[in-house]
N, C-alpha and C positions, 0 to 999 in steps of 0.2 A: 492813651492806653497802650500798654506793651503787648507784645505778641504773645508772651507767655500768659497773659491774663485772658487773652482771647482763646487760646488753645485749651485753657481749662473748662471753658463753657462749651467747647466744640464737642458735639456728640456724633458718633458715627452710627448710622442705622444698620442694625443686624436683625435678621430674622429670627424667629423662635428656635429654629434648628441650629442656626450659627450661634446663638446665645447659649444654647444648652451645651454644645460641644465646647465652647470657649470656656464656660464654667468648669467642665469635666477635665480640661487639660491640667496636667500637674504644673508645678512651679518650675520644674527642671525640664531640660530637653529630652524629648522621647523620639524613637524612630518613626519616621514617616510610614513605613510599611507595616507597622503594627496596627494601623487603622483600617477599617473596611474601605471598600471601593467608594462607598457613598460618603463615609466621613472624610476620605481624601478629597472629594469634590467640594465639601463644605470647607475643609481646610484651606484649599486653593482660593476660595472666596475671601476667607479671613486674612489670607496672606496678601491678596490684592488690596484689601482695605487697611493694611498695615497694622492689623491687631495681633498677628502671628507672624514669626520669622521663620524662614526656612534656611537651615544651616547644612551646608554640603561639606562632606569630609571625602577622603579618599575612596571609601567604599560603602558609605552610608549617608543617607539623608535625615536629618533630625529636624523637628518642629519645636518651637518654645514660644510661650506667651511673651508679648512685648508689655512690659510693665511701666 
């Protein structure tokens, strides 16, 4: 069995709140500061679970879905 076959079946547990925010995220990168404080905490959880990426530029932090 190949690793890619295993990863297709691998499911990351997410809470209802994490799932709702993940589904609400647009396909393109958005500013991290545009989210409320609570949403930023949930985004940090999604970043730790590798479902969302945090992209740092010179003067802005963006978040984007990992597809």
